[in-house]
C-alpha positions in Angstrom: 21.7 15.3 28.7 19.2 12.8 27.6 18.5 12.9 23.8 14.8 13.4 24.3 15.4 16.7 25.9 17.2 17.9 22.8 14.1 17.2 20.6 11.5 19.9 19.8 8.5 19.8 22.2 6.1 18.3 19.7 8.4 15.4 19.1 9.2 14.7 22.8 5.7 13.5 23.5 4.9 12.1 20.1 3.9 8.4 19.9 5.0 6.8 16.5 2.4 5.5 14.1 1.7 1.8 14.8 1.2 -0.2 11.6 -0.7 -3.5 11.5 1.1 -6.6 12.7 3.2 -8.2 9.9 2.4 -11.8 8.9 6.0 -12.9 9.6 5.9 -11.5 13.1 2.8 -13.4 14.0 4.1 -16.6 12.5 7.3 -16.2 14.6 5.6 -15.2 17.9 2.9 -17.9 17.9 4.5 -20.6 15.6 1.6 -20.4 13.2 1.9 -21.5 9.6 -1.2 -20.1 7.8 -2.0 -16.5 8.6 -4.8 -14.3 7.2 -4.0 -10.6 7.4 -7.0 -8.3 7.3 -5.5 -5.4 9.2 -4.0 -2.8 6.8 -6.6 -2.1 4.1 -4.6 -3.7 1.3 -6.1 -5.0 -1.9 -6.3 -8.8 -1.5 -6.0 -9.2 -5.3 -2.6 -7.4 -5.3 -1.5 -5.2 -8.1 -2.3 -5.3 -11.8 -0.1 -7.6 -13.9 0.7 -4.6 -16.0 2.2 -2.9 -13.0 4.2 -6.0 -12.0 5.7 -6.2 -15.5 6.6 -2.5 -15.6 8.2 -2.7 -12.2 10.3 -5.7 -13.2 11.4 -3.9 -16.3 12.4 -0.8 -14.3 15.1 -2.8 -12.5 17.3 -2.5 -15.6 17.9 1.1 -14.7 18.0 0.8 -11.0 21.5 2.4 -10.8 20.1 5.7 -12.0 18.3 8.2 -9.8 14.5 8.4 -10.5 13.0 11.3 -12.4 12.8 13.8 -9.6 9.8 15.5 -11.2 7.9 12.3 -12.0 7.2 13.6 -15.5 5.7 10.4 -17.1 3.5 9.6 -14.1 2.2 13.2 -13.9 1.4 13.1 -17.6 -0.5 9.9 -17.3 -2.3 11.0 -14.1 -3.2 14.3 -15.8 -4.8 12.4 -18.7 -6.5 9.9 -16.4 -8.0 12.6 -14.2 -8.5 15.4 -16.7 -6.2 17.9 -14.9 -3.0 19.6 -15.9 0.2 17.9 -14.8 1.4 21.1 -13.0 -1.6 20.6 -10.6 -0.1 17.3 -9.4 2.3 16.7 -6.6 3.8 13.2 -6.0 4.5 11.7 -2.7 6.0 8.6 -1.0 2.5 7.5 -0.3 -0.2 10.1 0.2 1.0 10.4 3.8 4.0 12.3 2.4 1.7 15.0 1.0 -0.3 15.3 4.3 3.0 16.2 5.9 3.9 18.6 3.0 0.7 20.5 3.6 1.3 20.9 7.3 4.9 22.0 6.8 4.1 24.4 4.0 1.1 26.2 5.6 1.1 25.9 9.4 3.3 27.7 11.9 4.0 26.5 15.4 1.1 27.6 17.6 -1.4 27.7 14.8 -4.2 25.2 14.5 -5.0 22.2 12.4 -8.5 20.9 12.4 -9.7 17.3 11.9 -12.5 15.1 13.0 -12.5 12.7 15.9 -11.9 9.1 14.9 -10.1 10.2 11.8 -6.8 9.0 10.2 -4.0 8.8 12.8 -1.5 10.6 10.7 -3.4 13.9 11.1 -2.6 14.4 14.8 0.9 13.0 14.2 1.9 15.7 11.7 0.1 18.4 13.7 2.0 17.6 16.9 5.3 17.2 15.1 5.2 20.7 13.7 4.2 22.2 17.1 0.7 23.1 16.0 -2.5 22.9 18.0 -5.0 20.2 17.1 -8.7 21.2 16.8 -10.5 17.8 17.1 -14.2 18.1 16.3 -16.7 15.4 17.5 -18.4 13.3 14.9 -22.0 13.1 14.0 -23.2 9.5 13.5 -19.6 8.3 13.1 -18.9 10.8 10.3 -17.4 14.3 10.0 -19.7 17.0 11.3 -18.9 19.6 8.6 -21.3 22.2 10.1 -19.5 22.0 13.4 -16.1 22.0 11.7 -17.0 25.2 9.7 -18.3 26.9 12.9 -15.1 26.0 14.8 -12.7 27.8 12.4 -10.8 30.6 14.1 -8.3 33.1 13.0 -5.6 30.6 14.1 -7.0 27.7 11.9 -4.6 27.2 9.0 -5.4 23.7 7.8 -8.3 21.3 7.8 -8.0 17.5 7.1 -11.1 15.7 5.8 -11.0 12.0 5.1 -13.6 10.9 2.5 -14.2 8.0 3.0 -12.9 8.2 6.6 -10.5 5.7 8.1 -11.3 3.8 10.3 -15.1 4.3 10.2 -15.7 3.9 6.5 -18.2 6.8 6.4 -18.4 9.3 3.6 -19.5 12.8 2.8 -21.7 13.8 -0.2 -21.0 16.4 -2.8 -23.6 18.9 -1.4 -22.2 18.8 2.1 -18.6 19.3 1.0 -19.5 22.0 -1.4 -21.3 23.9 1.4 -18.3 23.5 3.6 -15.8 24.8 1.0 -18.1 27.8 0.4 -18.2 28.5 4.1 -14.5 28.1 5.0 -12.3 31.2 4.5 -10.0 30.9 1.5 -7.0 31.5 3.7 -7.6 28.1 5.3 -6.2 25.2 3.4 -8.5 22.2 3.1 -7.1 18.8 2.4 -9.6 16.2 1.3 -8.0 12.8 1.7 -9.5 10.4 -0.9 -7.3 7.4 -0.3 -10.2 5.0 -0.7 -12.1 6.8 -3.5 -11.8 4.1 -6.1 -13.9 1.8 -3.9 -16.9 4.2 -3.6 -19.9 3.5 -5.9 -22.4 6.0 -4.4 -23.7 8.5 -7.0 -23.4 11.5 -4.7 -19.8 10.9 -3.8 -17.6 13.9 -4.9 -14.4 13.1 -6.6 -12.9 16.4 -5.5 -9.9 16.5 -7.9 -12.4 18.1 -10.3 -12.8 21.0 -7.9 -9.2 22.2 -7.9 -9.8 25.0 -10.3 -12.8 26.1 -8.3 -11.2 26.4 -4.9 -7.7 27.9 -4.6 -7.3 26.5 -1.0 -8.1 22.9 -1.8 -5.7 19.9 -1.9 -7.0 16.5 -2.8 -4.8 13.5 -1.9 -4.9 10.0 -3.2 -2.8 6.9 -3.1 -1.9 3.8 -5.2 -1.6 1.8 -1.9 -5.3 0.7 -1.7 -7.4 -0.2 -4.8 -4.3 -0.3 -7.0 -2.6 -2.8 -4.7 0.8 -1.0 -4.6 1.2 -0.4 -0.9 4.7 -1.9 -0.8 6.2 0.7 -3.2 4.7 3.8 -1.5 3.4 6.2 -4.1 0.6 8.8 -3.8 -0.2 12.2 -5.2 -2.3 15.3 -4.8 -4.3 17.5 -7.1 -4.5 21.3 -6.4 -4.0 24.6 -8.1 -0.6 25.0 -9.7 0.3 27.6 -7.1 -0.4 25.2 -4.2 1.5 22.4 -6.0 4.5 24.7 -6.4 4.5 25.3 -2.6 4.1 21.7 -1.8 7.0 20.9 -4.1 9.2 23.3 -2.2 9.1 21.1 0.9 9.2 17.8 -1.0 12.4 15.9 -0.7 14.4 15.3 -3.9 13.6 11.9 -5.5 10.9 11.1 -2.9 9.3 8.6 -5.3 11.5 5.8 -6.5 11.9 4.5 -10.0 10.0 1.2 -9.4 7.1 3.1 -7.8 6.9 5.6 -10.8 6.9 2.7 -13.3 4.4 0.6 -11.3 1.9 3.5 -10.8 2.1 4.6 -14.4 1.3 1.1 -15.6 -1.4 0.5 -13.1 -3.4 3.4 -14.5 -3.7 1.5 -17.8 -5.6 -1.4 -16.2 -9.1 -0.2 -15.4 -10.4 -3.8 -15.5 -8.3 -4.5 -12.4 -10.0 -1.6 -10.5 -13.4 -2.8 -11.6 -12.7 -6.3 -10.4 -11.3 -5.0 -7.1 -14.3 -2.9 -6.5 -16.7 -5.7 -7.2 -14.8 -8.1 -4.9 -14.8 -5.5 -2.2 -18.5 -4.8 -2.4 -19.4 -8.4 -2.0 -16.9 -8.8 0.8 -18.5 -5.9 2.7 -21.9 -7.5 2.3 -20.6 -10.9 3.5 -18.9 -9.4 6.6 -21.9 -7.3 7.5 -24.1 -10.3 7.2 -21.9 -12.3 9.5 -21.8 -9.6 12.1 -25.6 -9.4 12.0 -25.7 -13.1 12.5 -23.5 -12.8 15.6 -25.6 -9.9 17.0 -22.8 -7.4 16.5 -23.2 -3.7 15.5 -21.1 -2.4 12.7 -20.6 1.0 10.9 -21.8 1.1 7.3 -18.7 1.5 5.1 -18.0 2.4 1.5 -14.2 1.7 1.8 -12.4 -1.6 1.7 -12.8 -2.2 5.5 -15.5 -2.3 8.1 -15.5 -1.4 11.7 -17.4 -3.7 14.0 -18.4 -3.0 17.6 -17.6 -6.0 19.8 -19.7 -4.7 22.7 -16.7 -5.0 25.0 -13.0 -4.0 25.0 -11.7 -5.3 21.7 -8.1 -5.8 22.7 -8.5 -9.3 24.2 -10.5 -10.4 21.2 -7.8 -9.1 18.9 -5.2 -11.2 20.8 -7.5 -14.2 20.7 -7.9 -13.9 16.9 -4.1 -13.7 16.5 -3.9 -17.1 18.1 -6.3 -18.3 15.5 -4.0 -17.0 12.8 -6.1 -13.9 11.9 -4.7 -10.4 12.0 -7.3 -7.5 12.2 -6.9 -4.0 13.6 -7.9 -2.8 17.1 -8.7 0.9 16.9 -8.5 2.1 20.5 -5.9 4.6 19.4 -8.7 6.2 17.3 -10.9 6.5 20.4 -12.9 3.4 19.5 -11.7 0.8 22.2 -14.6 -1.6 21.6 -14.1 -1.8 17.8 -12.1 -3.9 15.5 -11.4 -2.7 11.9 -11.5 -5.6 9.4 -10.1 -5.2 5.9 -12.1 -7.0 3.2 -10.1 -10.0 1.9 -10.6 -12.7 -0.6 -13.8 -14.7 -0.1 -11.9 -17.5 1.5 -10.0 -15.1 3.8 -13.2 -13.5 4.9 -14.7 -16.9 5.7 -11.6 -17.9 7.8 -12.0 -14.7 9.8 -15.7 -15.2 10.4 -15.1 -18.8 11.6 -12.3 -17.6 13.9 -14.4 -14.8 15.3 -17.2 -17.3 16.0 -14.7 -19.5 17.8 -13.3 -16.6 19.9 -16.8 -15.3 20.8 -17.9 -18.7 21.9 -14.8 -19.5 23.9 
């Protein structure tokens, strides 16, 4: 018997997550020396020097298992966020916690709700556990929370909301999310995915970790992979009620966050200046990229994250390939139902300029 027939139904038809093309792969495929990667929403400044020093120091104890409870990081996060450490669950990236939520609260045949054009991991975890996906159309490229609330049924067990959303970069204000939380039954778990929250400067943006004591069905997920520049060590976390955190920890694998990640994340929280610098660089980069798109006559989606989605007005895949040959990696998002769009991560000023010139070359070819 073929192995695929031994797998559970959800896995048999599952398509694995496709990450951005690595720099080394492009260099090998096209024999290109200089490559600019603006595909994976990484911080172009990299991590804080404090985090780097802490990670190097942690190597001295690398023969030991990490602290399976992540005590020091939880304590530091608790102080940083103003929440009790028992409200925090640690993950191997925040993706880990998205899966914990699905495994802990959703049975096969029940429903998981999320928006169209939302993070690709939501449908992946839904299908893997044999649940039904309730995909709600967007309103002006953003979550339509009124439609989502109206679509909740007795089978809906979990709702994923990305704020800001990836790949559109759109965001939801405090009033809209409050209304949604007040409308949704408290037996439906709501995950607000705030992976890009550190980049947001809008006054009405809700940092929902402060709501955990108000809504017993709320889980807020975050990551050190984006603004903190620690994507390579994979560490994220959630804030929820202690009761929800206890349930998430029941499905968490032992030692899921390694020693280097624990040390780097703890130290990164001490360097607020690095986040301020990263946020300012990102804001200027968004303005520069949007201005360039305007000059080229291209439409784009207003973003508060560290990337911007641009409508190429034609199938984007050939343009993506042409940019690769120019030594520039961006992200086509046809798998998000946006076949004419490219998602471009904000890079350093010189990287953004290289991309803009490459795009001009490709469009004029």
